[in-house]
RODO-2510 file (C-alpha; in nm, 4 decimals, decimal comma):
residues 269
     n   res          X          Y          Z
     1     m    -1,7534    -6,2951     7,2797
     2     k    -1,4793    -6,5110     7,1305
     3     e    -1,6482    -6,8235     7,2620
     4     f    -1,9887    -6,6997     7,1447
     5     l    -1,8803    -6,5937     6,7913
     6     g    -1,6283    -6,8680     6,7294
     7     p    -1,4651    -6,8297     6,3830
     8     l    -1,6560    -6,5014     6,3296
     9     y    -1,4737    -6,3348     6,6214
    10     d    -1,1684    -6,2187     6,4245
    11     e    -1,3954    -6,0797     6,1524
    12     s    -1,6047    -5,8968     6,4149
    13     l    -1,3146    -5,7652     6,6230
    14     p    -1,2769    -5,4276     6,4389
    15     y    -1,6490    -5,3580     6,4957
    16     i    -1,6226    -5,4615     6,8627
    17     k    -1,3329    -5,2207     6,9162
    18     g    -1,5272    -4,9469     6,7384
    19     v    -1,8446    -4,9849     6,9448
    20     l    -1,6414    -4,9969     7,2697
    21     r    -1,5112    -4,6527     7,1730
    22     g    -1,8744    -4,5409     7,1735
    23     v    -1,9321    -4,5488     6,7946
    24     p    -2,2345    -4,7483     6,6684
    25     q    -2,1413    -5,0156     6,4139
    26     i    -2,3413    -5,1707     6,1305
    27     f    -2,2181    -5,4358     5,8918
    28     e    -2,3319    -5,7261     5,6775
    29     r    -2,1979    -6,0777     5,6821
    30     e    -2,2647    -6,4336     5,5710
    31     i    -2,3130    -6,7056     5,8285
    32     t    -2,2844    -7,0753     5,7508
    33     m    -2,5374    -7,2696     5,9540
    34     s    -2,4763    -7,6147     6,1023
    35     e    -2,6657    -7,7674     5,8074
    36     g    -2,4172    -7,6057     5,5692
    37     i    -2,6725    -7,3471     5,4522
    38     t    -2,5438    -6,9924     5,4093
    39     r    -2,7564    -6,7079     5,5415
    40     n    -2,7126    -6,3304     5,5071
    41     s    -2,7427    -6,1054     5,8091
    42     i    -2,7164    -5,7381     5,8979
    43     v    -2,5633    -5,6757     6,2408
    44     h    -2,5924    -5,3623     6,4564
    45     y    -2,3676    -5,2948     6,7573
    46     y    -2,5081    -5,0193     6,9829
    47     p    -2,2860    -4,8814     7,2620
    48     d    -2,4298    -4,8782     7,6157
    49     i    -2,3161    -4,5377     7,7405
    50     v    -2,3761    -4,4106     8,0956
    51     n    -2,2237    -4,0829     8,2168
    52     n    -2,0149    -4,0679     7,8986
    53     i    -1,8628    -4,4061     7,9786
    54     t    -1,9170    -4,7040     7,7464
    55     r    -2,0075    -4,9947     7,9721
    56     g    -2,0629    -5,2447     7,6906
    57     f    -2,2863    -5,2803     7,3855
    58     y    -2,6052    -5,4316     7,2556
    59     i    -2,6182    -5,6616     6,9517
    60     n    -2,9039    -5,6733     6,7026
    61     a    -2,8705    -5,9230     6,4174
    62     a    -3,1348    -5,9645     6,1467
    63     d    -3,1567    -6,2426     5,8896
    64     v    -3,1981    -6,0660     5,5511
    65     t    -3,1492    -6,3670     5,3232
    66     n    -3,5057    -6,3641     5,1894
    67     f    -3,4987    -5,9864     5,1527
    68     k    -3,1755    -6,0002     4,9506
    69     e    -3,3198    -6,2727     4,7286
    70     t    -3,6295    -6,0596     4,6688
    71     v    -3,4168    -5,7568     4,5869
    72     a    -3,2079    -5,9656     4,3457
    73     k    -3,5233    -6,0859     4,1691
    74     l    -3,6575    -5,7309     4,1476
    75     k    -3,3305    -5,6103     4,0008
    76     a    -3,3387    -5,8930     3,7453
    77     s    -3,6996    -5,8048     3,6552
    78     e    -3,6099    -5,4386     3,6260
    79     l    -3,3150    -5,5264     3,4008
    80     k    -3,5424    -5,7305     3,1719
    81     f    -3,7943    -5,4467     3,1669
    82     r    -3,5205    -5,1958     3,0770
    83     q    -3,3929    -5,4271     2,8036
    84     f    -3,7467    -5,4552     2,6642
    85     l    -3,7851    -5,0759     2,6607
    86     e    -3,4527    -5,0159     2,4907
    87     s    -3,5057    -5,2884     2,2279
    88     a    -3,8532    -5,1630     2,1295
    89     p    -3,8586    -5,0165     1,7754
    90     d    -4,0926    -4,7339     1,8778
    91     s    -4,0708    -4,4575     2,1329
    92     i    -4,1934    -4,5881     2,4701
    93     v    -4,3065    -4,3464     2,7419
    94     i    -4,4227    -4,4632     3,0871
    95     i    -4,6628    -4,2181     3,2563
    96     d    -4,7844    -4,2154     3,6174
    97     q    -5,1404    -4,1425     3,7333
    98     n    -5,0667    -3,7706     3,7506
    99     g    -4,9701    -3,7675     3,3841
   100     n    -4,6003    -3,7214     3,4598
   101     i    -4,3316    -3,9039     3,2638
   102     e    -4,1789    -4,1806     3,4755
   103     t    -3,9318    -4,3215     3,2242
   104     v    -3,8557    -4,3257     2,8512
   105     n    -3,6380    -4,5303     2,6171
   106     a    -3,3576    -4,4306     2,3798
   107     q    -3,5979    -4,4175     2,0839
   108     t    -3,7907    -4,1434     2,2659
   109     e    -3,4716    -3,9415     2,3012
   110     n    -3,3994    -3,9844     1,9300
   111     l    -3,7551    -3,9053     1,8227
   112     f    -3,8165    -3,5950     2,0329
   113     g    -3,4624    -3,4589     2,0593
   114     y    -3,4489    -3,4494     2,4409
   115     n    -3,2333    -3,6601     2,6700
   116     r    -3,4293    -3,8599     2,9263
   117     e    -3,3238    -3,6388     3,2185
   118     q    -3,5009    -3,3489     3,0465
   119     l    -3,8242    -3,5505     3,0145
   120     i    -3,8574    -3,7478     3,3386
   121     g    -4,0947    -3,5684     3,5751
   122     k    -4,2456    -3,3539     3,2987
   123     s    -4,6152    -3,3717     3,2135
   124     i    -4,6864    -3,5877     2,9067
   125     e    -4,8583    -3,2840     2,7529
   126     y    -4,5079    -3,1354     2,7266
   127     l    -4,4642    -3,3521     2,4150
   128     m    -4,7858    -3,2292     2,2522
   129     p    -4,8691    -2,9160     2,0521
   130     e    -5,0290    -2,6621     2,2839
   131     k    -5,3633    -2,6682     2,1000
   132     f    -5,4161    -3,0346     2,2006
   133     r    -5,3053    -3,0172     2,5655
   134     e    -5,6275    -2,9203     2,7377
   135     k    -5,8356    -3,1834     2,5575
   136     h    -5,5747    -3,4519     2,6227
   137     l    -5,5788    -3,3739     2,9945
   138     t    -5,9496    -3,4633     2,9992
   139     h    -5,8902    -3,7846     2,8009
   140     r    -5,6008    -3,8836     3,0288
   141     t    -5,8121    -3,8461     3,3427
   142     s    -6,0891    -4,0514     3,1828
   143     f    -5,8487    -4,3275     3,0794
   144     f    -5,7247    -4,3869     3,4350
   145     k    -6,0852    -4,4327     3,5487
   146     s    -6,1300    -4,7188     3,3011
   147     p    -5,7867    -4,8288     3,1738
   148     h    -5,7652    -5,0699     2,8795
   149     v    -5,5417    -5,1343     2,5795
   150     r    -5,6391    -4,9229     2,2808
   151     p    -5,5082    -4,7016     2,0018
   152     m    -5,5140    -4,3372     2,1029
   153     g    -5,7276    -4,0926     1,9058
   154     e    -5,8776    -4,3615     1,6847
   155     g    -6,0042    -4,2015     1,3651
   156     l    -5,8254    -3,8743     1,4410
   157     e    -5,4994    -3,7244     1,3220
   158     l    -5,2525    -3,7041     1,6109
   159     f    -4,9470    -3,4808     1,6353
   160     a    -4,6501    -3,4653     1,8716
   161     l    -4,3982    -3,1906     1,9401
   162     k    -4,0222    -3,2240     1,8956
   163     k    -3,7655    -3,0128     2,0740
   164     g    -3,7603    -2,6794     1,8940
   165     g    -4,1379    -2,6740     1,8465
   166     i    -4,1535    -2,8977     1,5367
   167     e    -4,4901    -3,0755     1,4988
   168     f    -4,5070    -3,4170     1,3341
   169     p    -4,7821    -3,6787     1,2824
   170     v    -4,7802    -3,9815     1,5120
   171     e    -4,9589    -4,3065     1,5791
   172     i    -5,0009    -4,3890     1,9490
   173     s    -5,1052    -4,7066     2,1309
   174     i    -5,1640    -4,6968     2,5065
   175     s    -5,2005    -4,9720     2,7633
   176     p    -5,2242    -4,9835     3,1435
   177     i    -4,9424    -5,1516     3,3369
   178     r    -4,8742    -5,2044     3,7071
   179     i    -4,5306    -5,1621     3,8630
   180     f    -4,4989    -5,2441     4,2353
   181     d    -4,8800    -5,2232     4,2601
   182     k    -4,8891    -4,8724     4,1169
   183     a    -5,0867    -4,7950     3,8019
   184     y    -4,9070    -4,6491     3,5017
   185     v    -4,9752    -4,5983     3,1330
   186     c    -4,7378    -4,7283     2,8679
   187     a    -4,7567    -4,5200     2,5494
   188     s    -4,5991    -4,6511     2,2288
   189     i    -4,5389    -4,3630     1,9857
   190     r    -4,4516    -4,4006     1,6169
   191     d    -4,3543    -4,1245     1,3761
   192     i    -4,5714    -4,1650     1,0632
   193     s    -4,4386    -3,8640     0,8704
   194     v    -4,3061    -4,0829     0,5869
   195     r    -4,6332    -4,2770     0,5650
   196     k    -4,8341    -3,9541     0,5556
   197     e    -4,6123    -3,8167     0,2800
   198     q    -4,6528    -4,1383     0,0794
   199     e    -5,0301    -4,1254     0,1266
   200     k    -5,0318    -3,7644     0,0115
   201     m    -4,8341    -3,8544    -0,3002
   202     t    -5,0660    -4,1489    -0,3648
   203     y    -5,3747    -3,9258    -0,3369
   204     q    -5,2172    -3,6680    -0,5666
   205     l    -5,1251    -3,9336    -0,8221
   206     a    -5,4749    -4,0830    -0,8026
   207     a    -5,6273    -3,7390    -0,8572
   208     i    -5,4045    -3,6784    -1,1607
   209     i    -5,4901    -4,0179    -1,3072
   210     e    -5,8615    -3,9769    -1,2430
   211     s    -5,8750    -3,6326    -1,4037
   212     s    -5,6694    -3,7278    -1,7108
   213     d    -5,8387    -3,7370    -2,0519
   214     d    -5,6191    -4,0331    -2,1425
   215     g    -5,7435    -4,3792    -2,0657
   216     i    -5,5313    -4,5092    -1,7749
   217     i    -5,5884    -4,8678    -1,6668
   218     s    -5,4001    -5,0908    -1,4220
   219     k    -5,4316    -5,4660    -1,3987
   220     t    -5,2981    -5,7617    -1,2013
   221     i    -5,0270    -5,9845    -1,3446
   222     n    -5,3059    -6,2255    -1,4380
   223     g    -5,4737    -5,9592    -1,6461
   224     h    -5,7649    -5,8541    -1,4262
   225     i    -5,8475    -5,4830    -1,4212
   226     v    -5,7818    -5,3036    -1,0910
   227     t    -5,8274    -4,9335    -1,1747
   228     w    -6,0217    -4,7566    -1,4469
   229     n    -6,0226    -4,3768    -1,4809
   230     k    -6,2643    -4,1284    -1,6409
   231     g    -6,0538    -4,1237    -1,9569
   232     a    -6,0983    -4,4994    -1,9942
   233     e    -6,4734    -4,4577    -1,9499
   234     k    -6,4811    -4,2032    -2,2339
   235     i    -6,2650    -4,4128    -2,4660
   236     f    -6,4196    -4,7545    -2,4074
   237     g    -6,7688    -4,6591    -2,2941
   238     y    -6,7660    -4,8799    -1,9860
   239     t    -6,8100    -4,7398    -1,6365
   240     k    -6,5632    -4,8230    -1,3574
   241     q    -6,8164    -5,0581    -1,2005
   242     e    -6,8525    -5,2463    -1,5307
   243     a    -6,4799    -5,2781    -1,5977
   244     v    -6,3016    -5,3341    -1,2661
   245     g    -6,2555    -5,7034    -1,1932
   246     k    -6,2952    -5,8164    -1,5537
   247     h    -6,0129    -5,9654    -1,7572
   248     i    -5,8385    -5,7111    -1,9817
   249     s    -5,9085    -5,9355    -2,2801
   250     f    -6,2652    -5,8111    -2,3098
   251     l    -6,1233    -5,4841    -2,4525
   252     f    -5,9329    -5,6514    -2,7379
   253     p    -6,0637    -5,7540    -3,0792
   254     p    -6,0544    -6,1336    -3,1223
   255     d    -5,7591    -6,1198    -3,3666
   256     l    -5,5394    -5,9480    -3,1026
   257     m    -5,6308    -6,1833    -2,8197
   258     q    -5,3695    -6,4423    -2,9247
   259     e    -5,0885    -6,1846    -2,8999
   260     e    -5,2062    -6,0719    -2,5568
   261     t    -5,2262    -6,4332    -2,4331
   262     e    -4,8743    -6,5137    -2,5574
   263     l    -4,7350    -6,1983    -2,3946
   264     m    -4,8981    -6,2805    -2,0624
   265     n    -4,7610    -6,6348    -2,0738
   266     k    -4,4086    -6,4995    -2,1243
   267     v    -4,4456    -6,2649    -1,8262
   268     l    -4,5820    -6,5377    -1,5986
   269     n    -4,3119    -6,7862    -1,7013
***
C-alpha cells in the first residue's frame, strides 16, 4: 500500500487502520496528476470480512472533479438568483405546478406579514381572499397548460390577503420559469393601495370640479386649455369640445391680451 499510494500513504493511514478494524471508511481528497493537474476524488474502503475476521479491504475511488465543478456553478447560479429575488422592489413568489409556494423574497415577508417559513409549501391561494380562491384555482391550472408572460387579471381589480385577514389591492405580473428542468411560475406582486387612494381622490376632485357652478379651467404653462367644467360652459357659452385645446387668450377682450401675454412671458422666463 505504501508503494502503491506513495506520498498519499501517510494521509490514508488512519482510514486504512479503521477499515482493518472492520469499519467502512469514506473520505475525499485531492490528487495531483503527473501533468500537474489536480483532481478531486471520493474514496471508499470496504472491509472484507469472513467469519467475523477482517481479511483485508476493497478500494473504490471515483473522480468527482467535474461533479464538484458543476455543483459549484449551480451554487453560484443559485446565489445570483437569490440576490435577484432579494433585490427586487416588489414581492416575488415562486410557485410550483401544484400551486404551492416554493420560495419568496424579503419583500413578500414585509408585504404579507408572514416569515418565509410560514409560506413555503402553502398553496398560493393562501394569500388570496377566500371569495377569489376557487376561480383562481381554475385560472392557475389553465396557465400551466399554456404558460406565457402576462399581467394577471387584466382589466380586473385584484386583491391579496395580509396576515390577520386584511385585504388590499394589488397588481400582479406572472411569467413561467424553469429551474432544473421543472416548470414554475414567478409572480411579481405590487401593493397599489396608495395609487388606488390617489385615484379615488382624483375622481372625487374631478366630480367636485365638474359639478361646481363656478367656472373652473386648467391650462398648460403655454396657455392651452386642458380642462373645462360645466360652470365654464355656463359662463362663457362654449362647450368642453369647443374650448379644450384652444389658447386661453380667446376668452380675453383684446385690451387685456397684452397683460396676459406679459404675465405668461414672466412665468416662462
